C-alpha positions, 0 to 999 in steps of 0.5 A, a space after each residue: 879522905 887522903 888524896 892518894 887514897 882517892 886515886 885508888 878509890 876512883 877506879 873501884 868506885 866508878 859507875 856504869 861506863 855509859 856516858 852520863 846524860 848532859 844538860 847544859 854545861 854539866 850533866 846531872 851525873 857530874 853536877 851531883 859529883 861536885 855537890 857530894 864532894 863539896 858536902 863531904 869536904 864541909 863535913 870533914 871540916 866540921 870535926 874540929 868544931 865538934 871536938 872544940 864544942 865538946 871541950 867548951 861547956 855551955 854557960 847554962 849547964 848545971 855545975 855537975 855537968 860542967 865539971 864532967 865536961 871540963 874533965 873530958 879527955 881526948 881518949 874518951 871523946 875518940 872512944 865515943 867516935 869509934 863506938 858509933 863509927 866502927 859498927 857501921 864499918 864492920 857491917 859494910 865489911 860483912 856485906 862486902 864479904 857476902 857479895 864477894 862470896 856470892 860472886 865466887 871471887 877471891 878475898 884479899 890475903 891475910 897478910 894484906 888485912 894485917 898490913 891494913 890493920 897496922 896502918 889503921 893504927 897509924 892513920 886512924 888511932 895515932 893521928 886521931 889521938 894527937 889531933 884530939 889532944 892538940 885541939 885542947 890547946 889551939 883554935 879549930 881554925 889553926 888546927 884545920 890550917 896546920 892539918 891542911 899542909 900535910 901534903 908537904 910531909 908526904 913530899 918530904 917523907 916520900 923523898 927520904 924513905 920511898 925514893 920519890 923525886 922532889 921538884 923545885 915547883 913542889 918545894 916552892 909550893 910548900 914554901 908558899 904554904 908555910 909562909 902563910 902559917 908563919 904569917 898567922 903565927 906572927 900576927 894572926 888572931 887564930 894562933 891563940 889558945 891555952 898552949 899554942 906551942 904544944 897544940 901546934 906541935 901535936 898537930 904537926 906530929 899528927 900531920 907527919 903520921 898521917 902523911 906516913 900513913 898515906 905513903 904506906 897505904 897506897 900499895 896496900 889499897 891497890 892490892 886489896 881495894 879501898 873498901 876492904 882497906 878502910 873497914 879493916 883499918 878503921 876496925 883495928 883502930 877502933 879496937 886499939 882506941 877501946 883498949 887505950 880507954 880501958 887501960 886508962 880508966 882501969 888504972 885510974 879506977 874510973 871504969 864504972 863511971 867513965 862513960 857516965 857523960 852528959 847527953 850533949 857529949 854523947 851527941 857530939 861523939 855521934 856527930 863526929 862519927 856520922 858527920 865527920 867520919 862516915 858520911 864524908 867518906 861515902 860522899 867523897 868516894 861517890 864524887 871520885 867516881 863521878 868527877 875524878 881525883 883532881 876535881 875532888 881535891 880542888 873542891 876540898 880547898 873549901 875545907 879551911 874556909 868552912 872551918 873558919 866560918 863555922 868557928 867564928 859563928 859557933 865557937 866565937 873565934 876571932 879571924 882578922 886580916 892577918 889570918 885571912 892573908 896567911 890562910 890565903 897563902 896556905 890554901 894557894 900553896 897547897 892548891 898549886 902543889 895539888 895541881 902541879 902534882 896531878 899534871 906530873 902524874 898525868 904526864 908520866 902516865 901518858 909517857 
């Protein structure tokens, strides 16, 4: 999940105030927090792998299935994801609503729900559709590396539209991160694809929208809570995705056969929903309550590494020394920014 969303989730998802039992250096309470954070980060990183597998048909498929697989578009794939994910979020929302009513607590205002729904269109519809489209043209490794630098846009947009201060250290960290991207584009093997320029542009625009989503979502989450916000945002995004899907296929006259897809595609859609949407969101939230924002953000650094390993094994993507250098620079740059940003936040809170 987004870093500033994690900060809000920590307080609302904290467990009992009783201290955890300790065994050795780490207690089991904290140990499971680190495990959940690591698994959540790895699951999140699998999204690009599943999408690329959907775009790349197997050589042993029937000719008819290969034709269908070759024509699957980002909207259809995103629709499959939402078909599996949105009902679960609605169920969670209803259960949360029931508990609040039983306790006699007040629900968030309608205006907050409207804001959450509109933000969901930015963070979970626009960003996702750009991401899925971009993956058609670039490797899964490059996609993950480009999205990994979205904190840079949080800094830039925060300074331009929200009056946030930009420190020299933040600028230096961002410069280091993007020097790694430049190294990859200059001579890396992962900067390949049918149209690297177009795919990279789509991913950078995706990162801009996701950064904007984070900046605008933080105050709304503070007021209504992470559960209400996530369920409202995801549900509205799902509705917009379904409307997009219907519009495209009605105009093309393919509505009756649009979901007549091979079982493998349905399976990948379910995998994106379960393993790269639902499970990691819950795992990361649990980890936040056990080990805190900084630890979760640090463990999240394994996300690009996980994508590299799986992309090389399952997708046959190349990864050379230049890619290793560029990736390392990017991870170090974003890691340092995360660390300095947390230190500054802690200092301001203490003051």
